[in-house]
MARZA-528332 format. One record per residue (C-alpha): residue number from 1; residue in three letters; y, x, z. Coordinates in Angstrom, 3 decimals, decimal comma. Layout:
BEGIN
+-----+------+----------+----------+----------+
| seq | type |       py |       px |       pz |
+-----+------+----------+----------+----------+
| NUM |  Ala |        Y |        X |        Z |
...
+-----+------+----------+----------+----------+
END
This chain:
BEGIN
+-----+------+----------+----------+----------+
| seq | type |       py |       px |       pz |
+-----+------+----------+----------+----------+
|   1 |  Met |    0,000 |    0,000 |    0,000 |
|   2 |  Arg |    2,391 |    2,846 |    0,779 |
|   3 |  Gly |    1,690 |    4,256 |   -2,662 |
|   4 |  Leu |    2,663 |    0,939 |   -4,246 |
|   5 |  Phe |    5,879 |    0,690 |   -2,217 |
|   6 |  Ser |    6,750 |    4,285 |   -3,116 |
|   7 |  Phe |    6,148 |    3,532 |   -6,787 |
|   8 |  Leu |    8,321 |    0,400 |   -6,739 |
|   9 |  Tyr |   11,064 |    2,319 |   -4,920 |
|  10 |  Gly |   10,833 |    5,088 |   -7,509 |
|  11 |  Val |   11,039 |    2,639 |  -10,420 |
|  12 |  Ile |   14,093 |    0,924 |   -8,919 |
|  13 |  Ala |   15,729 |    4,308 |   -8,271 |
|  14 |  Tyr |   15,001 |    5,373 |  -11,859 |
|  15 |  Met |   16,505 |    2,196 |  -13,319 |
|  16 |  Ala |   19,566 |    2,567 |  -11,099 |
|  17 |  Gly |   19,902 |    6,204 |  -12,147 |
|  18 |  Met |   19,715 |    5,388 |  -15,853 |
|  19 |  Ser |   22,291 |    2,622 |  -15,411 |
|  20 |  Ala |   24,632 |    4,949 |  -13,522 |
|  21 |  Leu |   24,200 |    7,622 |  -16,199 |
|  22 |  Leu |   25,038 |    5,188 |  -19,004 |
|  23 |  Tyr |   28,096 |    3,965 |  -17,109 |
|  24 |  Phe |   29,107 |    7,564 |  -16,465 |
|  25 |  Val |   29,142 |    8,264 |  -20,208 |
|  26 |  Gly |   31,341 |    5,199 |  -20,776 |
|  27 |  Phe |   33,503 |    6,054 |  -17,779 |
|  28 |  Ser |   34,159 |    9,603 |  -18,954 |
|  29 |  Gly |   34,922 |    8,528 |  -22,519 |
|  30 |  Asn |   36,783 |    5,255 |  -21,820 |
|  31 |  Leu |   34,069 |    3,460 |  -23,784 |
|  32 |  Leu |   32,694 |   -0,071 |  -23,296 |
|  33 |  Val |   33,204 |   -0,221 |  -19,519 |
|  34 |  Pro |   35,790 |   -2,271 |  -17,591 |
|  35 |  Lys |   37,023 |    0,671 |  -15,503 |
|  36 |  Ser |   37,078 |    4,289 |  -16,558 |
|  37 |  Val |   38,729 |    7,636 |  -16,003 |
|  38 |  Asp |   41,895 |    6,412 |  -17,780 |
|  39 |  Val |   41,599 |    2,652 |  -17,239 |
|  40 |  Gly |   42,273 |    0,997 |  -13,879 |
|  41 |  Ala |   44,920 |    0,216 |  -11,316 |
|  42 |  Ser |   47,605 |    2,882 |  -10,983 |
|  43 |  Ala |   49,022 |    4,450 |   -7,826 |
|  44 |  Pro |   51,679 |    7,035 |   -6,921 |
|  45 |  Thr |   50,721 |   10,423 |   -8,308 |
|  46 |  Gly |   50,154 |   11,991 |   -4,894 |
|  47 |  Val |   47,864 |    9,179 |   -3,772 |
|  48 |  Ala |   45,962 |    9,223 |   -7,058 |
|  49 |  Leu |   45,544 |   13,005 |   -6,936 |
|  50 |  Leu |   44,276 |   12,993 |   -3,343 |
|  51 |  Thr |   41,904 |   10,090 |   -3,959 |
|  52 |  Asp |   40,412 |   11,628 |   -7,088 |
|  53 |  Leu |   40,028 |   15,052 |   -5,497 |
|  54 |  Leu |   38,171 |   13,522 |   -2,549 |
|  55 |  Leu |   35,851 |   11,647 |   -4,918 |
|  56 |  Leu |   35,099 |   14,807 |   -6,890 |
|  57 |  Ala |   34,461 |   16,746 |   -3,669 |
|  58 |  Met |   32,128 |   14,024 |   -2,418 |
|  59 |  Phe |   30,150 |   14,175 |   -5,652 |
|  60 |  Gly |   29,928 |   17,961 |   -5,611 |
|  61 |  Ile |   28,889 |   18,183 |   -1,948 |
|  62 |  Gln |   26,219 |   15,484 |   -2,261 |
|  63 |  His |   24,766 |   17,034 |   -5,416 |
|  64 |  Ser |   24,834 |   20,612 |   -4,181 |
|  65 |  Val |   23,632 |   20,079 |   -0,612 |
|  66 |  Met |   20,784 |   17,688 |   -1,419 |
|  67 |  Ala |   19,488 |   19,983 |   -4,184 |
|  68 |  Arg |   19,077 |   23,003 |   -1,929 |
|  69 |  Gln |   15,617 |   23,962 |   -0,716 |
|  70 |  Gly |   16,702 |   24,315 |    2,912 |
|  71 |  Phe |   18,054 |   20,764 |    2,953 |
|  72 |  Lys |   14,905 |   19,465 |    1,270 |
|  73 |  Arg |   12,703 |   21,048 |    3,925 |
|  74 |  Trp |   14,724 |   19,301 |    6,631 |
|  75 |  Trp |   15,107 |   16,040 |    4,722 |
|  76 |  Thr |   11,385 |   15,650 |    4,016 |
|  77 |  Arg |   10,748 |   15,545 |    7,750 |
|  78 |  Ile |   12,541 |   12,182 |    7,627 |
|  79 |  Val |   11,876 |   10,955 |    4,081 |
|  80 |  Pro |    8,340 |   11,166 |    2,620 |
|  81 |  Pro |    8,225 |   14,087 |    0,144 |
|  82 |  Val |    6,936 |   11,819 |   -2,621 |
|  83 |  Val |   10,205 |    9,832 |   -2,656 |
|  84 |  Glu |   12,535 |   12,761 |   -1,927 |
|  85 |  Arg |   13,662 |   12,979 |   -5,555 |
|  86 |  Ser |   14,056 |    9,207 |   -5,852 |
|  87 |  Thr |   16,166 |    9,186 |   -2,686 |
|  88 |  Tyr |   18,323 |   11,968 |   -4,117 |
|  89 |  Leu |   18,808 |    9,747 |   -7,156 |
|  90 |  Val |   19,776 |    6,745 |   -5,011 |
|  91 |  Ala |   22,321 |    8,875 |   -3,138 |
|  92 |  Thr |   23,738 |   10,092 |   -6,452 |
|  93 |  Cys |   24,057 |    6,495 |   -7,670 |
|  94 |  Ala |   25,941 |    5,564 |   -4,494 |
|  95 |  Val |   28,381 |    8,450 |   -4,898 |
|  96 |  Leu |   28,910 |    7,661 |   -8,582 |
|  97 |  Ala |   29,464 |    3,976 |   -7,803 |
|  98 |  Ala |   32,182 |    4,999 |   -5,331 |
|  99 |  Met |   33,758 |    7,212 |   -7,985 |
| 100 |  Phe |   33,689 |    4,446 |  -10,589 |
| 101 |  Trp |   35,224 |    1,946 |   -8,160 |
| 102 |  Phe |   37,873 |    4,040 |   -6,437 |
| 103 |  Trp |   38,944 |    6,458 |   -9,184 |
| 104 |  Val |   42,696 |    6,210 |   -9,858 |
| 105 |  Pro |   43,861 |    7,031 |  -13,404 |
| 106 |  Ile |   46,686 |    9,536 |  -13,878 |
| 107 |  Ala |   48,080 |    8,742 |  -17,305 |
| 108 |  Glu |   50,768 |   11,408 |  -17,529 |
| 109 |  Pro |   51,390 |   14,029 |  -18,566 |
| 110 |  Ile |   49,180 |   13,939 |  -21,647 |
| 111 |  Val |   47,746 |   17,414 |  -22,110 |
| 112 |  Trp |   46,731 |   16,850 |  -25,722 |
| 113 |  Arg |   46,454 |   13,981 |  -28,166 |
| 114 |  Val |   44,644 |   14,446 |  -31,471 |
| 115 |  Glu |   45,888 |   11,869 |  -33,947 |
| 116 |  Asn |   44,381 |   13,276 |  -37,139 |
| 117 |  Gly |   41,520 |   10,970 |  -38,086 |
| 118 |  Ala |   39,060 |   13,668 |  -39,152 |
| 119 |  Ala |   39,761 |   15,859 |  -36,113 |
| 120 |  Ser |   39,445 |   12,867 |  -33,778 |
| 121 |  Ala |   36,133 |   11,893 |  -35,381 |
| 122 |  Leu |   34,906 |   15,475 |  -34,979 |
| 123 |  Leu |   35,731 |   15,439 |  -31,270 |
| 124 |  Trp |   33,959 |   12,119 |  -30,771 |
| 125 |  Gly |   30,983 |   13,555 |  -32,634 |
| 126 |  Leu |   30,919 |   16,543 |  -30,278 |
| 127 |  Phe |   31,260 |   14,152 |  -27,324 |
| 128 |  Gly |   28,164 |   12,265 |  -28,471 |
| 129 |  Leu |   26,315 |   15,493 |  -29,271 |
| 130 |  Gly |   26,985 |   16,794 |  -25,772 |
| 131 |  Trp |   25,486 |   13,766 |  -24,067 |
| 132 |  Leu |   22,545 |   13,757 |  -26,490 |
| 133 |  Leu |   21,942 |   17,428 |  -25,746 |
| 134 |  Ala |   21,965 |   16,697 |  -22,009 |
| 135 |  Leu |   19,465 |   13,847 |  -22,437 |
| 136 |  Val |   17,119 |   15,838 |  -24,690 |
| 137 |  Ser |   17,204 |   18,733 |  -22,213 |
| 138 |  Thr |   15,835 |   16,492 |  -19,457 |
| 139 |  Phe |   12,801 |   15,689 |  -21,621 |
| 140 |  Leu |   12,279 |   19,350 |  -22,493 |
| 141 |  Ile |   11,833 |   20,240 |  -18,826 |
| 142 |  Asn |   10,256 |   17,036 |  -17,481 |
| 143 |  His |   12,413 |   13,921 |  -17,592 |
| 144 |  Phe |   10,197 |   11,792 |  -15,384 |
| 145 |  Glu |    9,801 |   14,460 |  -12,718 |
| 146 |  Leu |   13,541 |   15,113 |  -12,780 |
| 147 |  Phe |   14,181 |   11,425 |  -12,074 |
| 148 |  Gly |   11,371 |   11,030 |   -9,542 |
| 149 |  Leu |    8,948 |    8,800 |  -11,463 |
| 150 |  Gln |    6,197 |   11,365 |  -11,892 |
| 151 |  Gln |    5,975 |   11,952 |   -8,160 |
| 152 |  Val |    5,608 |    8,288 |   -7,182 |
| 153 |  Leu |    3,176 |    7,602 |  -10,025 |
| 154 |  Ala |    1,007 |   10,520 |   -8,914 |
| 155 |  Arg |    0,984 |    9,069 |   -5,388 |
| 156 |  Leu |    0,043 |    5,622 |   -6,705 |
| 157 |  Met |   -2,796 |    7,094 |   -8,815 |
| 158 |  Arg |   -3,839 |    9,429 |   -5,974 |
| 159 |  Arg |   -3,312 |   12,487 |   -8,136 |
| 160 |  Thr |   -2,117 |   15,885 |   -6,966 |
| 161 |  Gln |    1,282 |   16,978 |   -8,228 |
| 162 |  Pro |    0,949 |   20,045 |  -10,497 |
| 163 |  Glu |    2,854 |   23,158 |   -9,475 |
| 164 |  Thr |    6,113 |   23,871 |  -11,272 |
| 165 |  Gln |    5,448 |   26,212 |  -14,175 |
| 166 |  Phe |    7,837 |   28,743 |  -15,668 |
| 167 |  Arg |    8,412 |   28,183 |  -19,390 |
| 168 |  Thr |   11,160 |   27,984 |  -22,008 |
| 169 |  Pro |   10,718 |   24,975 |  -24,299 |
| 170 |  Leu |   12,870 |   24,884 |  -27,444 |
| 171 |  Leu |   16,544 |   24,909 |  -26,340 |
| 172 |  Tyr |   15,717 |   26,929 |  -23,219 |
| 173 |  Arg |   14,849 |   29,862 |  -25,472 |
| 174 |  Tyr |   18,508 |   30,072 |  -26,503 |
| 175 |  Val |   20,449 |   29,104 |  -23,366 |
| 176 |  Arg |   19,301 |   28,910 |  -19,769 |
| 177 |  His |   21,149 |   25,654 |  -19,068 |
| 178 |  Pro |   21,345 |   23,443 |  -22,183 |
| 179 |  Leu |   21,644 |   20,356 |  -19,977 |
| 180 |  Tyr |   24,818 |   21,693 |  -18,381 |
| 181 |  Ala |   26,109 |   22,908 |  -21,754 |
| 182 |  Gly |   25,772 |   19,350 |  -23,032 |
| 183 |  Leu |   27,574 |   17,940 |  -20,009 |
| 184 |  Leu |   30,462 |   20,364 |  -20,469 |
| 185 |  Leu |   30,741 |   19,446 |  -24,132 |
| 186 |  Gly |   30,796 |   15,748 |  -23,223 |
| 187 |  Leu |   33,493 |   16,312 |  -20,610 |
| 188 |  Trp |   35,915 |   18,241 |  -22,819 |
| 189 |  Ala |   35,392 |   16,959 |  -26,389 |
| 190 |  Val |   37,828 |   14,039 |  -26,370 |
| 191 |  Pro |   40,838 |   13,356 |  -28,605 |
| 192 |  Val |   43,142 |   12,347 |  -25,739 |
| 193 |  Met |   43,300 |   14,447 |  -22,578 |
| 194 |  Thr |   45,383 |   12,807 |  -19,863 |
| 195 |  Ala |   46,206 |   14,483 |  -16,568 |
| 196 |  Gly |   43,581 |   12,340 |  -14,824 |
| 197 |  Arg |   40,903 |   13,184 |  -17,325 |
| 198 |  Leu |   41,816 |   16,875 |  -17,085 |
| 199 |  Leu |   41,323 |   16,686 |  -13,323 |
| 200 |  Phe |   37,990 |   14,917 |  -13,870 |
| 201 |  Ala |   36,810 |   17,521 |  -16,392 |
| 202 |  Leu |   38,009 |   20,491 |  -14,322 |
| 203 |  Gly |   36,432 |   19,178 |  -11,125 |
| 204 |  Leu |   33,039 |   18,493 |  -12,679 |
| 205 |  Ser |   33,120 |   21,757 |  -14,651 |
| 206 |  Ala |   33,746 |   23,663 |  -11,425 |
| 207 |  Tyr |   30,831 |   21,828 |   -9,799 |
| 208 |  Ile |   28,567 |   22,710 |  -12,754 |
| 209 |  Leu |   29,429 |   26,423 |  -12,607 |
| 210 |  Ile |   29,013 |   26,568 |   -8,819 |
| 211 |  Gly |   25,776 |   24,573 |   -9,100 |
| 212 |  Ile |   24,408 |   27,021 |  -11,678 |
| 213 |  Ala |   25,035 |   29,929 |   -9,298 |
| 214 |  Phe |   23,131 |   28,222 |   -6,456 |
| 215 |  Glu |   20,382 |   27,041 |   -8,790 |
| 216 |  Glu |   19,791 |   30,477 |  -10,265 |
| 217 |  Arg |   19,607 |   31,968 |   -6,792 |
| 218 |  Asp |   16,824 |   29,494 |   -5,979 |
| 219 |  Leu |   15,048 |   30,209 |   -9,270 |
| 220 |  Leu |   15,124 |   33,946 |   -8,630 |
| 221 |  Lys |   13,503 |   33,344 |   -5,245 |
| 222 |  Gln |   10,898 |   31,071 |   -6,800 |
| 223 |  Phe |   10,003 |   33,030 |   -9,957 |
| 224 |  Gly |   11,188 |   36,545 |   -9,123 |
| 225 |  Glu |   11,150 |   39,239 |  -11,796 |
| 226 |  Arg |   10,094 |   36,831 |  -14,521 |
| 227 |  Tyr |   13,254 |   34,783 |  -14,145 |
| 228 |  Arg |   15,333 |   37,936 |  -13,758 |
| 229 |  Arg |   14,159 |   39,138 |  -17,179 |
| 230 |  Tyr |   14,817 |   35,703 |  -18,651 |
| 231 |  Arg |   18,349 |   35,714 |  -17,266 |
| 232 |  Glu |   19,001 |   39,164 |  -18,737 |
| 233 |  Gln |   17,859 |   38,121 |  -22,226 |
| 234 |  Val |   19,137 |   34,534 |  -22,533 |
| 235 |  Gly |   22,737 |   33,343 |  -22,259 |
| 236 |  Met |   23,751 |   30,939 |  -19,522 |
| 237 |  Leu |   25,581 |   28,325 |  -21,611 |
| 238 |  Ile |   26,175 |   30,078 |  -24,966 |
| 239 |  Pro |   23,359 |   31,658 |  -27,001 |
| 240 |  Arg |   23,144 |   35,404 |  -27,216 |
| 241 |  Ala |   21,981 |   37,273 |  -30,295 |
| 242 |  Arg |   18,181 |   37,081 |  -30,609 |
| 243 |  Ser |   17,924 |   35,402 |  -27,190 |
| 244 |  Ser |   14,625 |   33,720 |  -28,105 |
| 245 |  Thr |   12,785 |   36,943 |  -28,941 |
| 246 |  Gly |    9,634 |   37,305 |  -26,909 |
| 247 |  Met |   10,571 |   34,753 |  -24,308 |
| 248 |  Thr |    7,698 |   32,529 |  -23,265 |
| 249 |  Gly |    8,610 |   31,824 |  -19,680 |
| 250 |  Gly |   11,510 |   30,021 |  -18,108 |
| 251 |  Arg |   11,836 |   26,564 |  -16,760 |
| 252 |  Leu |   14,507 |   24,979 |  -14,636 |
| 253 |  Asp |   12,976 |   23,374 |  -11,590 |
| 254 |  Pro |   13,776 |   19,640 |  -11,910 |
| 255 |  Glu |   14,212 |   19,310 |   -8,181 |
| 256 |  Asp |   16,995 |   21,887 |   -8,216 |
| 257 |  Gln |   19,146 |   19,961 |  -10,697 |
+-----+------+----------+----------+----------+
END
């Protein structure tokens, strides 16, 4: 019965996570959602700046702290290990929901506005490519483990979870973090950059770069010299010349995302 409850919890967490992710794409691009980074009730600049900074800090702290191995060891004394990833996802959804609800747009100054039709279309194409790259990257590592479904399904089927293996599928032969590269592209490739959106992009970009540093520290501890060689040969976010040569090992641990 516990296996069934864990599975149902994991499925609900997965659906909530996918919904939050879709809304996040619309929120960041001012697309098809009622409230977004540039659409919503206004406030004095100081209030808006403080509110948005607090929301970005809350997101970064939740994501960074809950992804660390030390926190996981403590947390799984309270939460069953099988639903640890699903619970991380639920917490992320809660933080994102707060960001969506309380974010205050800052319309001015406008940092850039691209009015040329072809250039604007190119930027929107890069925006879509970035989010597609991020999504594809989750499947290259293990989408369903990353979002907690594999763990709860294994519990339901009474199967043992396989150990995390070190490998470099497709995009991971060229950059170590294609998922983050896609997110950065999606954050910055927009034809209109308001002050509020600049704050949003800068804050999340800073979180991504800090998160990569912590994540790679954990991966070095987990995989040792093998990951060290991978890091020396493959670029972090931008491909290096011949970065795929001879590389057959390198996988981001889904639970460290």
